[in-house]
N, C-alpha and C positions, 0 to 999 in steps of 0.2 A: 446776654445769651449763655442759654445751659453749658453745666460739663458736661464735656462729649466725655464720653467709655470707651474707648477701645480695647480689646486685645488686638489685634494685628492692626500694624503699621503701615502696611500698604492696600488698607480700605479703599477702593478707585471714587469714593464718595467724599472723602477726606484728602483728596492727590494736593488740590490747592494748599491747605491751610498747612500742609508735612511738608512738601517742597522744603520750604524756608531750612529744614532740620538735615536735609539730606546732602551725603557725598562730605561730611566733616573732617574727613581726614587728606579729604584734597585742598593742598594750603593754595597751592594757584589759581583753580578755579575758584574757589570760598574767596581770593582776594578778588578776585574779577566782578565777582558773581555779585557781593554782598553794597560796595559803594553804584554800584550798576544800579541795582533794585533796591535802594535808598533803605538797608535794611543792618543791623548788628545783632549781634546774639548774646546773650546775658545769660551767664550759666552759676548756676549755685543760688539756696532760699537768701546767702544777704547781698549779691550781687541784686538778684534781681528786685528785693526789697530798696538797693541802694538808686538802681534807674526808674522807681514809680517815682521815689521820694523827690530824684533830681528832676523829673517832669517830663522822663522822657515816656514815649506813645507806644507801647507795647502791640503788637501789630497778633500775637498769641501765647500759647503758653503751652508747655510739652512737660506735663508732671506726672510724676509716679503719687500715687494714691496719697499719700502720708504727705507728699510736700503740697499736693493741693488743699490738703484740711491745713498744714502749716500756714501757705498763704494766703490764704480764702482772706483775713482781713485784710486786704490791698487788691485784689483781685478786679478789675474792675466788670462791672456787672457786662456791660457791653463786647466783650474781646473772648473770642474763643477759647476754653479749656481744654484742652484732648490732656486727656486723663489715660494712663495704660502702666502699667506693668514694666520697671526697670531695666527687663530682661528682654522687652520688646526693642530697647532705645537702639543700644547697640547693630540690630538687624535694619536698624534704619543710618542710621547719622554715620557707621563706619567706625566709631569710638566710642569707648568705656562712658558712660555716661551715669557713674553711680550716685552720683549726688541727684539726683532725679529732679531736677530742676533744671531748666533752661525755656528762655521766652528771646521771640524775635520782636525785635524794636526799630521803630524808625531809626533813621539817623538823621541827624539833624546836620540843618544845613551847613557847609564845610566855609570855615572862616578861613580869608587871607590874616598874612600879616598885620595890616591895616587894622583890618578888622577887630584882632586881636587885641591890641593897643588900645583902641575905644571905649571894646568892653572893659577894660582893666582901669583906663582913666590915671588920672595924674597922680602925683603924690608917690611919696617911695613905693617902690617894687623891685620884687626878683620875678627873672626867668630862669626857666631850663630851656635851652636849645639844644638842639639834637640833630647832628648830621650824618646823616646816612645807618643808623642805628637799624641792620634788618631782622635781627632774630627778634620774636614776639615776647618773649619771655623777657629780655632785657627791657623791651619799651615797656612793657609795665609793670617791671621792676621796678624801674626810674621814673613811673608817674609815683608810685606807691612809696618812692622817698622821697620824689616835690613833693607830696601831699604832707606827708609825715610832718618835713622842716619848716613848711610856710610855703612855701613858692607859689606867688601867684598868678601861674601862667607857663607851659608849656612852648615852645616853636619848636615844630620840625620840618627838615629839608623835606624837597621834594620827593627823594627814593627812601625817605624812611619806611617803614613798616608801619603799616594802620594800629593809630591805638583802638581804634574798634575791633580788630580783630579781636575771636574769641578768646584764643590766647593771652592776647596781652587784659583784654578784660578781667581774667579772674587774677591772675597773676597781681595786677592793680589792686585787688581787692576791692574793683568798682570805684577806685579815686580817678581814674582816667570819666568817668561819667559825669560828674563836675568840678573836678578842677579843667578851669578853661583853657584849650592848646589851638590850633589853626597847621596848617600848613603852609609854608611857603612859596611864593611863587617863580622869585628870581633866586641864585645862587650863586655866591652867596650874598649875591646884589643887598638880601633883606636884609644883612644885618647892619646895614644903612639907618635903613628903617628905625632899629632901634637906636643908633647912636642919637638921629636927629630928636629922638623921643628923651634923650637923657640918659640913654642906658649904657653905662661902662661895660664893654661886652669882656668878658676875661674866659680863656681858650684854659681850659686841662689837658696839659699836654710834656710828654716828657722832654721839653728843651731844653738845652746845656744853659742856658739863659733863663731859665722858665725862672720867677717868683716861690721860694718856699712858700707853702700856701699858711702855714700857721704867722708867715709874716706881710701877707697880703692884708692891704687895710681896703675889708669892703666895701666898697660907695652904697648909699642911698638907695639907688637905682643900679641893679646888677645882673649881667643877662652872663651866665655861668654855659660856655658851651663845651657839649661833649662829641667826638669822635664815634667811628665804626668800630666793633669789635676789635676789627685783626691790625686795621691800617692805622689807625688813630685821626683827626682831624687830615681834610684834605690841605698843601701848599694856600690854596685859593682861599679857603675857611681861616687859618692861622694869620695871612696879611689880612684882613679883615677884622681881625680882634683889636682889642686896647692895649691887651695885655695877655701873657703867658704865665701860667702859673702849675704847678707840680704838689702831690702829693711825695713826702720824704720817706722813705721805704728802708728794709733791708736791702745793701746792693746783690743778694741773692738774687733778690725776686724783683723783674724788669718792669711788670704793667699789674697792675688788678684789671677782674673784669670792669665793667664800664657801670654797669650797674652796684656793683661793688662802692667803685671811686666817686661815684655819684652820691653816694650815702653821707662818705667821708667828706667831701667838699662841700657837700649843704650845711653839714652839721658845723663846720667849723664857720665857714660865710655867714651864719646865720647871723639876724639881727641883734645885737647883744642889748 
């Protein structure tokens, strides 16, 4: 499909194509629409490239002229490419997309816990498990840390924020697009599936009886469990863990942001 040059992003002839990019500021609306309509958004040149390199199928592209030229080598010939001045983006989307590149992409089928374990296969593995992390920025940062330290997959609880939400994808620098992940269907019951597959579930928690992370001997198959930003892990999730570990820190600081804590814990438990 040829490149479509637009000065006005309210052109009714292209309303169906442009609908994917409207009301980006409305988080609740987008959180409902995107899974229901089978799409997610990839923002920024590098993230768009990584989405395509990971095999995700684009629905359309909304690009500035400069970004359209920059991405010309990877744009599929049969996918609509809408080209408009960056100044017009905010009027359509409600947010400042100064990067000038955003793609609407077909959402892949949702994996469950068993599907993730099947995809990973046997052998030494490391997983990150997130319980009710509701901030999209933190979810993206957690995926980026997981990818940086060689984690094989991520499991999120039913109430965890969508890893494919635009902000999560952007903050993750696109790592969420190639790192296998799944959403648990029962919680914390799916932790039993991990244990039956040979994983030791280690909860990062501030419990008094938690093991100092520096003294924790990480097993070959480790699932590191992290909790929500404010309250941490639920009692049921903690009860479903095999061990509790904590990051030693100055007594004047009671905790770290969950994304920062994940980076420390994943570095400490990396394969040696």
